[in-house]
C-alpha positions as CSV (number, residue, x, y, z in Angstrom):
1,X,47.6,30.9,-51.3
2,X,49.4,27.8,-50.0
3,X,49.2,24.9,-52.4
4,X,49.5,22.4,-49.5
5,X,46.0,23.4,-48.4
6,X,44.4,22.2,-51.6
7,X,42.8,18.8,-51.1
8,X,41.3,18.1,-54.5
9,X,42.4,18.2,-58.1
10,X,40.0,18.7,-61.0
11,X,40.6,15.0,-61.9
12,X,39.6,13.8,-58.5
13,X,36.4,15.9,-58.6
14,X,35.6,14.5,-62.0
15,X,36.2,10.9,-60.9
16,X,34.3,11.2,-57.7
17,X,31.4,8.6,-57.4
18,X,28.6,9.2,-55.0
19,X,26.6,6.4,-53.5
20,X,22.9,6.4,-54.6
21,X,20.0,5.8,-52.4
22,X,16.2,5.6,-52.9
23,X,15.6,9.2,-52.3
24,X,19.1,10.6,-53.3
25,X,19.9,13.6,-55.4
26,X,19.3,13.7,-59.1
27,X,22.5,12.2,-60.5
28,X,22.4,14.3,-63.7
29,X,22.0,17.5,-61.7
30,X,24.9,16.6,-59.4
31,X,27.1,15.8,-62.5
32,X,26.3,19.1,-64.1
33,X,27.1,21.0,-61.0
34,X,30.4,19.1,-60.5
35,X,31.3,19.9,-64.2
36,X,30.9,23.6,-63.4
37,X,33.1,23.2,-60.3
38,X,35.7,21.4,-62.3
39,X,35.8,24.2,-64.9
40,X,36.1,26.9,-62.2
41,X,38.8,24.9,-60.4
42,X,40.8,24.5,-63.7
43,X,40.5,28.3,-64.3
44,X,41.6,29.1,-60.8
45,X,44.7,26.8,-61.2
46,X,45.6,28.4,-64.5
47,X,45.2,31.9,-62.9
48,X,47.3,30.8,-60.0
49,X,50.1,29.5,-62.3
50,X,49.9,32.7,-64.3
51,X,50.2,34.9,-61.2
52,X,53.1,32.8,-59.9
53,X,55.0,33.3,-63.2
54,X,54.2,37.0,-63.1
55,X,55.4,37.2,-59.5
56,X,58.7,35.4,-60.4
57,X,59.2,37.7,-63.4
58,X,58.7,40.8,-61.3
59,X,61.1,39.6,-58.7
60,X,63.7,39.0,-61.4
61,X,63.1,42.5,-62.8
62,X,63.4,44.0,-59.3
63,X,66.6,42.2,-58.6
64,X,68.1,43.4,-62.0
65,X,67.0,47.0,-61.3
66,X,68.5,46.9,-57.8
67,X,71.7,45.6,-59.2
68,X,71.9,48.3,-61.9
69,X,71.2,51.0,-59.3
70,X,74.0,49.8,-57.1
71,X,76.4,49.8,-60.1
72,X,75.2,53.1,-61.5
73,X,76.1,55.5,-58.8
74,X,79.7,54.5,-58.9
75,X,80.1,55.8,-62.5
76,X,78.1,58.9,-61.7
77,X,80.1,59.4,-58.5
78,X,83.3,60.0,-60.5
79,X,81.6,62.8,-62.5
80,X,80.2,64.3,-59.3
81,X,83.6,64.2,-57.6
82,X,85.2,65.9,-60.6
83,X,82.6,68.6,-60.6
84,X,83.1,69.2,-56.9
85,X,86.9,69.4,-57.3
86,X,86.6,71.8,-60.2
87,X,84.3,74.1,-58.1
88,X,86.7,73.9,-55.1
89,X,89.5,74.9,-57.4
90,X,87.6,77.8,-58.8
91,X,86.7,78.9,-55.3
92,X,90.3,78.7,-54.2
93,X,91.3,80.8,-57.2
94,X,88.6,83.4,-56.4
95,X,89.5,83.6,-52.7
96,X,93.3,83.2,-52.7
97,X,94.1,84.3,-56.2
98,X,96.1,82.5,-58.8
99,X,99.1,82.4,-56.6
100,X,97.6,79.6,-54.4
101,X,96.2,77.6,-57.4
102,X,99.6,77.4,-59.1
């Protein structure tokens, strides 16, 4: 939701005065309806703020996890390389005998 597209605030809705005429709407009924709109509007703004904060938090978590994943394979890579070298050494001993390994 783009905040630039919002035209009214709850304060502007509350402070809106309508012109009266001879056969106009019942002012109390309009005021009650506007009060409901203001409450809904406030709840939507609060929910929007909560969701934006949650989105920011999740983005930060995602960035941290990505950073940790990038760093983590380097330390595991050394262990994997060592295991591979050890297996190659054992294969050389098995195929060529101890003479080649020494």
